[in-house]
N, C-alpha and C positions, 0 to 999 in steps of 0.2 A: 148146449148153448154155444153159439159161434163166438170165436175169439175176436176182440176188437182189431181193426186194421191198424198196423203200426206205422208211424211216420218214420222217414229216413232222409238222409242227405246223400244224394248221388254226387260223386266226385268226378271232375273232369279227368279224362284219361282212364276211367274205370275205377271200380271199387265204390263202396258206400258205407256209411255209418248208420247203423240201426239205432233208433231211439228206444231205450229200454222201457221208458214210460212216455206216453204221448204228452205233449205240453198241455197244461191246464188252460192256457190262453195264448192267443197270438195278438201282437200289437203291430198295426200297420200305420206307417206315416208317409205322407206324400205332400210335397210343397211345390209351388210355382214361383217364378220370379217375375214381378211386375215393376214397371218404372213409370215415372211421371215427370212432366215438365212443370216449372213454376206457373201457377195459375193466379195471376193478380186479379183482385176483385172478386174472387170466387171462394166459396167455402171449402172446396176440395178440388184437387186436380183430376183430370181424366187419366186413368191408368191404361198402360199399354203392355200387352203381354210380351215378355222377353224369351223365357225358356222354362221348360219343365225340369224339375230336379229329380234325381233318382229316388225311388221309393225305398223305404227300409222296412224290414220285418224283424221284430225282436221277440224272443221267447226264452223261457228257462227250461233246461233239460236236466233231469235227475238220473244219476247212474248209481246203482247199488249192487255190491257183490258180497253182502253179508252172508248170503246163503251158501256160497261156495268158499268164501275166505280168500279168493283171488284178489290181487291188487286192483282197485278200481281204475288205476292209471292205464290199464290196458284199453280202456274206453276213452278216457280223457286225453291220452296222448294222440289219439286219432284226430280229435278236434284241434289240438295244438298244431298238428301237422298241416292243417288247412291254412295256417298263418305263415307257413314257410315257403320261400320261393322254390320253384322247381324248374331247373334249366332244361328239362326235357319237353316242356310245354311249348305250343306254337307261339311264335313271336319272340322267343328267347334268342339271344345272340351272345355266345361266350366271348367273342372277340370284343364286343362293346360292354361286356360285363352287365348285360341286360337280362333280367329274368323276372318272373312274377309268381305269386301263389296261384293255385288253381281256382276256377270258379266252382260253385256247387249248385245243385238244384234240390230245393226242399220239396218233398212229396208227402202228401197225407191222403191216402186213398186215390180214387180216380179223378177227384175234383180239384184238389189243391196242389199247385206246383208253383215254384218261384225260383227263377234262375238268378243267381246273385254271387257276390263275393263276400267273404267273412270280413266285415269292417271292424268288429270289436268282439273280444272274447274275454270273459272274466269267470274264473272258476273258484269255488269254495269247497274245501274238503271238510266235511262235517262229522265224520265218524271214523274211528281208527281202531284196529285190533290192538291187543295188549303189546304186540311186538312193534307197534308203530305203523303197520301197514295200513294205508288209507283204503277204506271200504265203501265210503259213500261220498258223492260229490254232486254239487249243483253248478251247472254251467249256464251263464247268461250269454246268449248269442245274439249278435246284431248282424243281419244280412242286408247288403246294399245291392239294389237292382243292377244287374250286369250290363244290359243293353236295353234300348228303347222298346224292342219287341217283346221283352220279358213280360208275361202276363202277371198281373197282381194276384196275390192269393185271395181267395174268397170272391172270385169273379164267376159270373154265370158262363159256363163253358160253351153254351149254345149261341148266345148273343154277344158275348164279350163285353157286356155292359156291367158296371160294378154292381155287385149284389151284397148289400150290407148284412152282416150276420152278428149275432151274439153267440157266445160259447157257453153251453150249459153242461155242468158236471152231473152225470146221471147218478141219482141216489138209489139205494136199495128199495125196491117196491114201486118205483116210479114207472109210469107208462107214458107213451107218446101223446095220448089224448089229454092227459093231465098237464103235460108240458105245453101242448097247444092251447089249452084253456087258459093257462097262466100267461102265455106270451101273446096270444091273439084274442082271448076272450071267446074262443070258439073251439071246442074239443074236436070237431069234425075236420079241422085243418091239420090233423096229425100227419096226413100224407105228404104235406109240404116238407115237414121235418124228415120223414122217412126217405123221401126222394133226395134231399140234400145230403144225406149221410149214407146213401146206398143200402138202406135197411130193407130187407126182403120180408122178414117175418117180425112184425111189431110186437109179438108176444114173447120173443126170445131176444131180450136186450142184455148185453154184457154189462155187469155192474161196474161203475167207476169210469166208464168211457166218457169222453168229451163229445158233445153233440153240437153241431152248428145249427142255430135257429135263425133262418133267413127273415128279413123284414119284408112283409108281404107287399108293401107299396112299391118297393124297388124291384122286387123279384118279378112282379107281374106287369111292370111298366112296358108299354109298347115302344 
């Protein structure tokens, strides 16, 4: 049985943080700013587009070292490092006391990537050894789009048009045709799910992996 593809964070300047467990879900938010002038005698004013706002991607990551007994902080400290300024990065100026934290790029397989900065990080340590060593932690991470050209996660990489997905946690004994039947009402659509997740053999599915289930109306729009 092939192992599931692991998500990771690529760090500016080199290095990366591996996700011990893939996130169970991804939350994407995007907003635009519109303005209006007073419209006397009308029920509503005409809106004029002003600017797009940076998209955000939020997820929860779990780190667990109970098997080895090593401190889980060896993983969580890497995340905390993403919030610290690095004077070696481009644009830094020691003379002006100007520096910034690095940007990161979230990757999950060949389809999902998102270049961003870490806007917010919250960690909870949920399990400890008898010595007090933390062995399990959950990190809530909020990534904010770095530049306008950053591609939003869960986009169709061939057309660059948004492709809406839901995320399905694979249960023991489940098959792609059963998932397609539940999602689309048509079990023969299993190939859509296989293609979206890079699955070559539908009979060899790793248990517990999260699968993206595209919405057909968006995916096949011309």
